[in-house]
N, C-alpha and C positions, 0 to 999 in steps of 0.2 A: 818767714821765719827759718832759722838756720838748724841744722842739726847738731850739737856739741857731744862730743864722746862724753860720756859720763862713766865714772868707775864702776865697777859690778857692784850689786848692792849686796853687801852681808848681811843673810838672815838668819844665820845659824846662830847668834844670842838671841835671837826670839824664839827659836825651834828650842834649844836646850834650856831656857827659862820656861816656856809651855811644858815641856815633858817633866820638870822638875816637881811646877806646881800643880800638874794634875796626877803627880804620884803623891804628894804631899796630900792635895785634896780626896785620894783613895785611901788615904789611913796609912800609908806606908811608914815605917819608923825612921827616925831622922839618921842613923847610921845607916841604912839603905839606901835613903835619898844622896848623901853624901858620898857614898860607893859611886852611885849611879852617875852623880855629878863629874866626880873623878875621872870614870870611865868614860864617858860624853866629852870631856873638855881633852883627853888624851885622843880621843878619835879624832878630833876635828884638829886638832894641832896635826896629828900626822897625816891627813887630808892636805890640810895647807902646806903642809912642808914638801908632799908630792905633787898637789897643783904647782907649787913654785919652780919645783925642778924640771917639771915637763915643757915650761915655758921658756926653757933656754935652748 
């Protein structure tokens, strides 16, 4: 069996979803969960952009 190069797994969508579900289950207000989601998505976007610039 040969080893094929697989693209890296992107697990951040699962992590963000898990954090948001946990916040909802803990009784956070919908507005607070929306703010958390916004912050997490901006953070992920920054990490992705910085990661791409490091590949060059």
